[in-house]
Backbone as XML, in Angstrom:
<?xml version="1.0"?>
<chain id="A" units="angstrom">
  <residue number="1" name="MET">
    <atom name="N" x="-12.512" y="-0.642" z="-8.463"/>
    <atom name="CA" x="-11.670" y="-0.446" z="-7.294"/>
    <atom name="C" x="-10.301" y="-1.054" z="-7.608"/>
  </residue>
  <residue number="2" name="LEU">
    <atom name="N" x="-9.291" y="-0.216" z="-7.619"/>
    <atom name="CA" x="-7.938" y="-0.691" z="-7.896"/>
    <atom name="C" x="-7.205" y="-1.102" z="-6.625"/>
  </residue>
  <residue number="3" name="CYS">
    <atom name="N" x="-7.404" y="-0.363" z="-5.556"/>
    <atom name="CA" x="-6.759" y="-0.675" z="-4.273"/>
    <atom name="C" x="-7.838" y="-0.696" z="-3.199"/>
  </residue>
  <residue number="4" name="ARG">
    <atom name="N" x="-8.179" y="-1.894" z="-2.763"/>
    <atom name="CA" x="-9.239" y="-2.020" z="-1.759"/>
    <atom name="C" x="-8.813" y="-1.497" z="-0.397"/>
  </residue>
  <residue number="5" name="CYS">
    <atom name="N" x="-7.541" y="-1.651" z="-0.069"/>
    <atom name="CA" x="-7.065" y="-1.199" z="1.247"/>
    <atom name="C" x="-7.193" y="0.316" z="1.413"/>
  </residue>
  <residue number="6" name="GLU">
    <atom name="N" x="-6.920" y="1.059" z="0.348"/>
    <atom name="CA" x="-6.923" y="2.523" z="0.412"/>
    <atom name="C" x="-8.058" y="3.148" z="-0.408"/>
  </residue>
  <residue number="7" name="ASP">
    <atom name="N" x="-9.010" y="2.329" z="-0.846"/>
    <atom name="CA" x="-10.185" y="2.808" z="-1.595"/>
    <atom name="C" x="-9.806" y="3.645" z="-2.821"/>
  </residue>
  <residue number="8" name="MET">
    <atom name="N" x="-8.824" y="3.205" z="-3.557"/>
    <atom name="CA" x="-8.405" y="3.921" z="-4.752"/>
    <atom name="C" x="-9.143" y="3.360" z="-5.967"/>
  </residue>
  <residue number="9" name="THR">
    <atom name="N" x="-9.735" y="4.259" z="-6.727"/>
    <atom name="CA" x="-10.497" y="3.854" z="-7.910"/>
    <atom name="C" x="-9.739" y="4.222" z="-9.191"/>
  </residue>
  <residue number="10" name="LEU">
    <atom name="N" x="-10.259" y="3.744" z="-10.301"/>
    <atom name="CA" x="-9.693" y="4.106" z="-11.593"/>
    <atom name="C" x="-9.796" y="5.617" z="-11.808"/>
  </residue>
  <residue number="11" name="ALA">
    <atom name="N" x="-10.879" y="6.208" z="-11.330"/>
    <atom name="CA" x="-11.035" y="7.666" z="-11.435"/>
    <atom name="C" x="-9.939" y="8.390" z="-10.654"/>
  </residue>
  <residue number="12" name="ASP">
    <atom name="N" x="-9.567" y="7.855" z="-9.487"/>
    <atom name="CA" x="-8.485" y="8.458" z="-8.700"/>
    <atom name="C" x="-7.166" y="8.392" z="-9.462"/>
  </residue>
  <residue number="13" name="LEU">
    <atom name="N" x="-6.922" y="7.256" z="-10.103"/>
    <atom name="CA" x="-5.699" y="7.105" z="-10.887"/>
    <atom name="C" x="-5.702" y="8.059" z="-12.075"/>
  </residue>
  <residue number="14" name="ALA">
    <atom name="N" x="-6.822" y="8.145" z="-12.768"/>
    <atom name="CA" x="-6.927" y="9.055" z="-13.914"/>
    <atom name="C" x="-6.725" y="10.509" z="-13.471"/>
  </residue>
  <residue number="15" name="HIS">
    <atom name="N" x="-7.269" y="10.856" z="-12.313"/>
    <atom name="CA" x="-7.097" y="12.210" z="-11.780"/>
    <atom name="C" x="-5.625" y="12.490" z="-11.488"/>
  </residue>
  <residue number="16" name="SER">
    <atom name="N" x="-4.939" y="11.519" z="-10.884"/>
    <atom name="CA" x="-3.525" y="11.737" z="-10.570"/>
    <atom name="C" x="-2.694" y="11.885" z="-11.842"/>
  </residue>
  <residue number="17" name="VAL">
    <atom name="N" x="-3.032" y="11.118" z="-12.893"/>
    <atom name="CA" x="-2.324" y="11.252" z="-14.169"/>
    <atom name="C" x="-2.606" y="12.626" z="-14.777"/>
  </residue>
  <residue number="18" name="SER">
    <atom name="N" x="-3.838" y="13.080" z="-14.664"/>
    <atom name="CA" x="-4.181" y="14.403" z="-15.211"/>
    <atom name="C" x="-3.460" y="15.531" z="-14.469"/>
  </residue>
  <residue number="19" name="ARG">
    <atom name="N" x="-3.053" y="15.275" z="-13.242"/>
    <atom name="CA" x="-2.307" y="16.272" z="-12.457"/>
    <atom name="C" x="-0.802" y="16.193" z="-12.724"/>
  </residue>
  <residue number="20" name="GLY">
    <atom name="N" x="-0.394" y="15.257" z="-13.604"/>
    <atom name="CA" x="1.014" y="15.164" z="-13.982"/>
    <atom name="C" x="1.793" y="14.042" z="-13.336"/>
  </residue>
  <residue number="21" name="TYR">
    <atom name="N" x="1.138" y="13.236" z="-12.508"/>
    <atom name="CA" x="1.817" y="12.124" z="-11.857"/>
    <atom name="C" x="1.796" y="10.917" z="-12.788"/>
  </residue>
  <residue number="22" name="ARG">
    <atom name="N" x="2.933" y="10.629" z="-13.407"/>
    <atom name="CA" x="2.999" y="9.563" z="-14.409"/>
    <atom name="C" x="3.865" y="8.393" z="-13.965"/>
  </residue>
  <residue number="23" name="ASP">
    <atom name="N" x="4.574" y="8.532" z="-12.877"/>
    <atom name="CA" x="5.447" y="7.502" z="-12.327"/>
    <atom name="C" x="4.703" y="6.785" z="-11.200"/>
  </residue>
  <residue number="24" name="ILE">
    <atom name="N" x="4.932" y="5.496" z="-11.050"/>
    <atom name="CA" x="4.184" y="4.741" z="-10.039"/>
    <atom name="C" x="4.495" y="5.221" z="-8.622"/>
  </residue>
  <residue number="25" name="GLU">
    <atom name="N" x="5.729" y="5.661" z="-8.371"/>
    <atom name="CA" x="6.067" y="6.215" z="-7.053"/>
    <atom name="C" x="5.279" y="7.499" z="-6.790"/>
  </residue>
  <residue number="26" name="GLU">
    <atom name="N" x="5.156" y="8.343" z="-7.804"/>
    <atom name="CA" x="4.393" y="9.582" z="-7.653"/>
    <atom name="C" x="2.913" y="9.282" z="-7.413"/>
  </residue>
  <residue number="27" name="VAL">
    <atom name="N" x="2.389" y="8.333" z="-8.150"/>
    <atom name="CA" x="0.979" y="7.955" z="-7.982"/>
    <atom name="C" x="0.757" y="7.389" z="-6.584"/>
  </residue>
  <residue number="28" name="LYS">
    <atom name="N" x="1.696" y="6.585" z="-6.116"/>
    <atom name="CA" x="1.583" y="6.019" z="-4.764"/>
    <atom name="C" x="1.534" y="7.125" z="-3.718"/>
  </residue>
  <residue number="29" name="ARG">
    <atom name="N" x="2.415" y="8.106" z="-3.858"/>
    <atom name="CA" x="2.448" y="9.203" z="-2.885"/>
    <atom name="C" x="1.207" y="10.084" z="-2.969"/>
  </residue>
  <residue number="30" name="TYR">
    <atom name="N" x="0.686" y="10.253" z="-4.166"/>
    <atom name="CA" x="-0.490" y="11.115" z="-4.352"/>
    <atom name="C" x="-1.775" y="10.433" z="-3.885"/>
  </residue>
  <residue number="31" name="THR">
    <atom name="N" x="-1.926" y="9.135" z="-4.201"/>
    <atom name="CA" x="-3.180" y="8.448" z="-3.889"/>
    <atom name="C" x="-3.129" y="7.610" z="-2.616"/>
  </residue>
  <residue number="32" name="GLY">
    <atom name="N" x="-1.940" y="7.179" z="-2.228"/>
    <atom name="CA" x="-1.822" y="6.325" z="-1.046"/>
    <atom name="C" x="-1.973" y="4.846" z="-1.341"/>
  </residue>
  <residue number="33" name="PHE">
    <atom name="N" x="-2.160" y="4.482" z="-2.621"/>
    <atom name="CA" x="-2.302" y="3.054" z="-2.916"/>
    <atom name="C" x="-1.019" y="2.325" z="-2.510"/>
  </residue>
  <residue number="34" name="GLY">
    <atom name="N" x="-1.159" y="1.078" z="-2.129"/>
    <atom name="CA" x="0.000" y="0.283" z="-1.754"/>
    <atom name="C" x="0.520" y="0.540" z="-0.357"/>
  </residue>
  <residue number="35" name="THR">
    <atom name="N" x="-0.170" y="1.366" z="0.414"/>
    <atom name="CA" x="0.278" y="1.665" z="1.771"/>
    <atom name="C" x="-0.622" y="1.035" z="2.826"/>
  </residue>
  <residue number="36" name="GLY">
    <atom name="N" x="-1.607" y="0.277" z="2.391"/>
    <atom name="CA" x="-2.528" y="-0.380" z="3.323"/>
    <atom name="C" x="-1.978" y="-1.697" z="3.831"/>
  </residue>
  <residue number="37" name="PRO">
    <atom name="N" x="-2.835" y="-2.498" z="4.430"/>
    <atom name="CA" x="-2.401" y="-3.776" z="5.006"/>
    <atom name="C" x="-1.712" y="-4.719" z="4.021"/>
  </residue>
  <residue number="38" name="CYS">
    <atom name="N" x="-2.086" y="-4.700" z="2.758"/>
    <atom name="CA" x="-1.469" y="-5.632" z="1.797"/>
    <atom name="C" x="-0.135" y="-5.112" z="1.279"/>
  </residue>
  <residue number="39" name="GLN">
    <atom name="N" x="0.191" y="-3.839" z="1.536"/>
    <atom name="CA" x="1.442" y="-3.228" z="1.085"/>
    <atom name="C" x="1.672" y="-3.378" z="-0.416"/>
  </residue>
  <residue number="40" name="GLY">
    <atom name="N" x="0.576" y="-3.352" z="-1.186"/>
    <atom name="CA" x="0.680" y="-3.402" z="-2.639"/>
    <atom name="C" x="0.649" y="-4.784" z="-3.241"/>
  </residue>
  <residue number="41" name="LYS">
    <atom name="N" x="0.585" y="-5.809" z="-2.419"/>
    <atom name="CA" x="0.583" y="-7.176" z="-2.954"/>
    <atom name="C" x="-0.661" y="-7.460" z="-3.790"/>
  </residue>
  <residue number="42" name="GLU">
    <atom name="N" x="-1.761" y="-6.838" z="-3.453"/>
    <atom name="CA" x="-3.017" y="-7.056" z="-4.174"/>
    <atom name="C" x="-3.231" y="-6.068" z="-5.319"/>
  </residue>
  <residue number="43" name="CYS">
    <atom name="N" x="-2.672" y="-4.882" z="-5.229"/>
    <atom name="CA" x="-3.040" y="-3.824" z="-6.168"/>
    <atom name="C" x="-1.936" y="-3.354" z="-7.107"/>
  </residue>
  <residue number="44" name="LEU">
    <atom name="N" x="-0.693" y="-3.657" z="-6.815"/>
    <atom name="CA" x="0.404" y="-3.105" z="-7.599"/>
    <atom name="C" x="0.288" y="-3.439" z="-9.085"/>
  </residue>
  <residue number="45" name="ALA">
    <atom name="N" x="0.044" y="-4.693" z="-9.412"/>
    <atom name="CA" x="-0.026" y="-5.094" z="-10.825"/>
    <atom name="C" x="-1.184" y="-4.409" z="-11.535"/>
  </residue>
  <residue number="46" name="VAL">
    <atom name="N" x="-2.330" y="-4.345" z="-10.880"/>
    <atom name="CA" x="-3.514" y="-3.728" z="-11.489"/>
    <atom name="C" x="-3.283" y="-2.238" z="-11.725"/>
  </residue>
  <residue number="47" name="VAL">
    <atom name="N" x="-2.744" y="-1.559" z="-10.734"/>
    <atom name="CA" x="-2.485" y="-0.125" z="-10.866"/>
    <atom name="C" x="-1.436" y="0.120" z="-11.958"/>
  </residue>
  <residue number="48" name="ALA">
    <atom name="N" x="-0.397" y="-0.699" z="-11.996"/>
    <atom name="CA" x="0.650" y="-0.523" z="-13.009"/>
    <atom name="C" x="0.080" y="-0.704" z="-14.416"/>
  </residue>
  <residue number="49" name="LEU">
    <atom name="N" x="-0.778" y="-1.709" z="-14.610"/>
    <atom name="CA" x="-1.379" y="-1.920" z="-15.936"/>
    <atom name="C" x="-2.267" y="-0.751" z="-16.339"/>
  </residue>
  <residue number="50" name="GLU">
    <atom name="N" x="-3.074" y="-0.276" z="-15.416"/>
    <atom name="CA" x="-3.952" y="0.857" z="-15.723"/>
    <atom name="C" x="-3.147" y="2.136" z="-15.946"/>
  </residue>
  <residue number="51" name="LEU">
    <atom name="N" x="-2.076" y="2.313" z="-15.182"/>
    <atom name="CA" x="-1.211" y="3.471" z="-15.376"/>
    <atom name="C" x="-0.571" y="3.425" z="-16.766"/>
  </residue>
  <residue number="52" name="ALA">
    <atom name="N" x="-0.173" y="2.245" z="-17.188"/>
    <atom name="CA" x="0.408" y="2.089" z="-18.522"/>
    <atom name="C" x="-0.597" y="2.491" z="-19.600"/>
  </residue>
  <residue number="53" name="LYS">
    <atom name="N" x="-1.846" y="2.062" z="-19.435"/>
    <atom name="CA" x="-2.892" y="2.415" z="-20.407"/>
    <atom name="C" x="-3.117" y="3.926" z="-20.441"/>
  </residue>
  <residue number="54" name="LEU">
    <atom name="N" x="-3.197" y="4.530" z="-19.267"/>
    <atom name="CA" x="-3.494" y="5.964" z="-19.189"/>
    <atom name="C" x="-2.359" y="6.841" z="-19.694"/>
  </residue>
  <residue number="55" name="THR">
    <atom name="N" x="-1.133" y="6.356" z="-19.558"/>
    <atom name="CA" x="0.014" y="7.171" z="-19.956"/>
    <atom name="C" x="0.571" y="6.775" z="-21.318"/>
  </residue>
  <residue number="56" name="GLY">
    <atom name="N" x="0.064" y="5.687" z="-21.888"/>
    <atom name="CA" x="0.539" y="5.244" z="-23.190"/>
    <atom name="C" x="1.901" y="4.570" z="-23.152"/>
  </residue>
  <residue number="57" name="GLN">
    <atom name="N" x="2.314" y="4.150" z="-21.974"/>
    <atom name="CA" x="3.584" y="3.451" z="-21.832"/>
    <atom name="C" x="3.365" y="1.943" z="-21.931"/>
  </residue>
  <residue number="58" name="PRO">
    <atom name="N" x="4.367" y="1.196" z="-22.355"/>
    <atom name="CA" x="4.239" y="-0.257" z="-22.281"/>
    <atom name="C" x="4.295" y="-0.687" z="-20.809"/>
  </residue>
  <residue number="59" name="PRO">
    <atom name="N" x="3.524" y="-1.690" z="-20.407"/>
    <atom name="CA" x="3.513" y="-2.108" z="-18.994"/>
    <atom name="C" x="4.899" y="-2.440" z="-18.442"/>
  </residue>
  <residue number="60" name="GLU">
    <atom name="N" x="5.760" y="-3.022" z="-19.291"/>
    <atom name="CA" x="7.096" y="-3.387" z="-18.795"/>
    <atom name="C" x="7.971" y="-2.169" z="-18.513"/>
  </residue>
  <residue number="61" name="ALA">
    <atom name="N" x="7.557" y="-0.999" z="-18.943"/>
    <atom name="CA" x="8.311" y="0.229" z="-18.681"/>
    <atom name="C" x="7.993" y="0.809" z="-17.302"/>
  </residue>
  <residue number="62" name="ILE">
    <atom name="N" x="7.006" y="0.244" z="-16.617"/>
    <atom name="CA" x="6.612" y="0.757" z="-15.301"/>
    <atom name="C" x="7.165" y="-0.179" z="-14.228"/>
  </residue>
  <residue number="63" name="PRO">
    <atom name="N" x="8.224" y="0.239" z="-13.552"/>
    <atom name="CA" x="8.809" y="-0.617" z="-12.508"/>
    <atom name="C" x="7.935" y="-0.595" z="-11.256"/>
  </residue>
  <residue number="64" name="PRO">
    <atom name="N" x="8.027" y="-1.640" z="-10.431"/>
    <atom name="CA" x="7.268" y="-1.621" z="-9.172"/>
    <atom name="C" x="7.793" y="-0.534" z="-8.245"/>
  </residue>
  <residue number="65" name="PHE">
    <atom name="N" x="6.937" y="-0.092" z="-7.323"/>
    <atom name="CA" x="7.384" y="0.923" z="-6.382"/>
    <atom name="C" x="8.346" y="0.310" z="-5.369"/>
  </residue>
  <residue number="66" name="THR">
    <atom name="N" x="9.085" y="1.178" z="-4.703"/>
    <atom name="CA" x="10.057" y="0.739" z="-3.711"/>
    <atom name="C" x="9.328" y="0.324" z="-2.438"/>
  </residue>
  <residue number="67" name="SER">
    <atom name="N" x="9.551" y="-0.903" z="-2.032"/>
    <atom name="CA" x="8.941" y="-1.400" z="-0.800"/>
    <atom name="C" x="9.789" y="-0.936" z="0.375"/>
  </residue>
  <residue number="68" name="ARG">
    <atom name="N" x="9.116" y="-0.414" z="1.373"/>
    <atom name="CA" x="9.827" y="0.072" z="2.553"/>
    <atom name="C" x="9.252" y="-0.581" z="3.803"/>
  </residue>
  <residue number="69" name="PRO">
    <atom name="N" x="10.117" y="-0.905" z="4.765"/>
    <atom name="CA" x="9.609" y="-1.498" z="6.010"/>
    <atom name="C" x="8.885" y="-0.445" z="6.839"/>
  </residue>
  <residue number="70" name="PRO">
    <atom name="N" x="8.112" y="-0.895" z="7.829"/>
    <atom name="CA" x="7.462" y="0.074" z="8.724"/>
    <atom name="C" x="8.507" y="0.965" z="9.399"/>
  </residue>
  <residue number="71" name="LEU">
    <atom name="N" x="8.063" y="2.118" z="9.864"/>
    <atom name="CA" x="8.955" y="3.074" z="10.512"/>
    <atom name="C" x="9.680" y="2.438" z="11.695"/>
  </residue>
  <residue number="72" name="SER">
    <atom name="N" x="8.946" y="1.692" z="12.486"/>
    <atom name="CA" x="9.569" y="0.930" z="13.576"/>
    <atom name="C" x="8.984" y="-0.474" z="13.542"/>
  </residue>
  <residue number="73" name="PRO">
    <atom name="N" x="9.806" y="-1.478" z="13.761"/>
    <atom name="CA" x="9.316" y="-2.859" z="13.691"/>
    <atom name="C" x="8.203" y="-3.112" z="14.709"/>
  </residue>
  <residue number="74" name="THR">
    <atom name="N" x="7.264" y="-3.923" z="14.325"/>
    <atom name="CA" x="6.169" y="-4.300" z="15.206"/>
    <atom name="C" x="6.545" y="-5.592" z="15.922"/>
  </residue>
  <residue number="75" name="PRO">
    <atom name="N" x="6.572" y="-5.592" z="17.240"/>
    <atom name="CA" x="6.893" y="-6.829" z="17.959"/>
    <atom name="C" x="5.845" y="-7.905" z="17.660"/>
  </residue>
  <residue number="76" name="LEU">
    <atom name="N" x="6.313" y="-9.119" z="17.451"/>
    <atom name="CA" x="5.393" y="-10.205" z="17.132"/>
    <atom name="C" x="4.378" y="-10.449" z="18.240"/>
  </residue>
  <residue number="77" name="LYS">
    <atom name="N" x="4.750" y="-10.173" z="19.488"/>
    <atom name="CA" x="3.807" y="-10.408" z="20.586"/>
    <atom name="C" x="2.539" y="-9.558" z="20.437"/>
  </residue>
  <residue number="78" name="LEU">
    <atom name="N" x="2.633" y="-8.417" z="19.730"/>
    <atom name="CA" x="1.446" y="-7.592" z="19.517"/>
    <atom name="C" x="0.498" y="-8.221" z="18.505"/>
  </residue>
  <residue number="79" name="LEU">
    <atom name="N" x="1.038" y="-9.081" z="17.657"/>
    <atom name="CA" x="0.220" y="-9.727" z="16.644"/>
    <atom name="C" x="-0.283" y="-11.100" z="17.094"/>
  </residue>
  <residue number="80" name="ALA">
    <atom name="N" x="0.304" y="-11.626" z="18.135"/>
    <atom name="CA" x="-0.053" y="-12.956" z="18.614"/>
    <atom name="C" x="-1.384" y="-12.936" z="19.353"/>
  </residue>
  <residue number="81" name="ARG">
    <atom name="N" x="-2.021" y="-14.065" z="19.377"/>
    <atom name="CA" x="-3.292" y="-14.196" z="20.101"/>
    <atom name="C" x="-3.067" y="-14.717" z="21.521"/>
  </residue>
  <residue number="82" name="ASP">
    <atom name="N" x="-1.819" y="-14.722" z="21.956"/>
    <atom name="CA" x="-1.472" y="-15.186" z="23.289"/>
    <atom name="C" x="-1.932" y="-14.154" z="24.314"/>
  </residue>
  <residue number="83" name="PRO">
    <atom name="N" x="-2.850" y="-14.524" z="25.219"/>
    <atom name="CA" x="-3.332" y="-13.542" z="26.206"/>
    <atom name="C" x="-2.204" y="-12.968" z="27.060"/>
  </residue>
  <residue number="84" name="GLY">
    <atom name="N" x="-1.153" y="-13.745" z="27.297"/>
    <atom name="CA" x="-0.037" y="-13.266" z="28.098"/>
    <atom name="C" x="0.803" y="-12.225" z="27.386"/>
  </residue>
  <residue number="85" name="ALA">
    <atom name="N" x="0.654" y="-12.143" z="26.089"/>
    <atom name="CA" x="1.452" y="-11.195" z="25.321"/>
    <atom name="C" x="1.058" y="-9.754" z="25.603"/>
  </residue>
  <residue number="86" name="HIS">
    <atom name="N" x="-0.121" y="-9.558" z="26.132"/>
    <atom name="CA" x="-0.614" y="-8.206" z="26.375"/>
    <atom name="C" x="-0.629" y="-7.869" z="27.861"/>
  </residue>
  <residue number="87" name="ARG">
    <atom name="N" x="0.124" y="-8.609" z="28.650"/>
    <atom name="CA" x="0.193" y="-8.325" z="30.080"/>
    <atom name="C" x="1.372" y="-7.419" z="30.374"/>
  </residue>
  <residue number="88" name="PHE">
    <atom name="N" x="1.221" y="-6.634" z="31.404"/>
    <atom name="CA" x="2.283" y="-5.761" z="31.833"/>
    <atom name="C" x="2.820" y="-6.288" z="33.167"/>
  </residue>
  <residue number="89" name="PRO">
    <atom name="N" x="4.047" y="-5.949" z="33.536"/>
    <atom name="CA" x="4.624" y="-6.476" z="34.781"/>
    <atom name="C" x="3.780" y="-6.183" z="36.020"/>
  </residue>
  <residue number="90" name="ASP">
    <atom name="N" x="3.032" y="-5.102" z="36.024"/>
    <atom name="CA" x="2.243" y="-4.767" z="37.214"/>
    <atom name="C" x="0.817" y="-5.327" z="37.179"/>
  </residue>
  <residue number="91" name="ASP">
    <atom name="N" x="0.487" y="-6.140" z="36.140"/>
    <atom name="CA" x="-0.825" y="-6.768" z="36.082"/>
    <atom name="C" x="-0.932" y="-7.822" z="37.172"/>
  </residue>
  <residue number="92" name="LYS">
    <atom name="N" x="-2.104" y="-7.878" z="37.807"/>
    <atom name="CA" x="-2.345" y="-8.888" z="38.815"/>
    <atom name="C" x="-2.965" y="-10.094" z="38.143"/>
  </residue>
  <residue number="93" name="ASP">
    <atom name="N" x="-2.542" y="-11.291" z="38.545"/>
    <atom name="CA" x="-3.152" y="-12.511" z="38.000"/>
    <atom name="C" x="-4.572" y="-12.618" z="38.511"/>
  </residue>
  <residue number="94" name="ASP">
    <atom name="N" x="-5.511" y="-12.822" z="37.625"/>
    <atom name="CA" x="-6.927" y="-12.940" z="38.022"/>
    <atom name="C" x="-7.329" y="-14.377" z="38.107"/>
  </residue>
</chain>
């Protein structure tokens, strides 16, 4: 398992290389690795090393993929465990 967040295996990577995807950005778009909760922090190095082996490139020739922020920022109150963070103005106090 190369990417636990997106269930990407070595076989998935080999398949993407066989389809002509040799760049890490292309592999990311084809397989979805690096788009899960860890945003590639856990899998990027492993995938890059395996991609280097499969394509015959030196590992240092494979740059990391471009990190992008979420489409819209997530308010911190949605991530907080504060019960009041999920109240709406019309909620009645119980």
